[in-house]
Residue, then its C-alpha position, 0 to 999 in steps of 0.5 A: m837751731t834745736k836744743i838738745t832738751d827739745l828733742s823727742d824721746t826717739e831722737l834721744q834714743y837714736m843719739e844714744q844708739l849712735l853713740g853706742n855704736e861709735l863707743s863700740k868702734e873706739i873700743e875695738v880700735r883701742k884693743t888693736w892699737n894695744t895689741k899692735n903697739h904694746y901701749y895705750k892709744p893717745l887720745d882716747k875718746s872712749n871716755q868722752i863718748l861714754n860720757c856723752m852717752n850717760a848725758v843723753k840717758n840721764l836726760r831721757n830719764s828726767q824727761k820720762l819722770k817729768a812726763q809722768k809727774w805732770 
């Protein structure tokens, strides 16, 4: 089993791209839901996806800084 900290920058960048695609889909579903039903969709996952994207981005930045420092 691989830890997320063991992933390469390319793999993390790909994960960030996948999360971005999922976030776009979730936002589109939410817009459609709001227009159709006139209220916010329950159990919206966009905040969770955004938090995951930020975690991956922060990990990439952290790894870059460590690589430059050492």
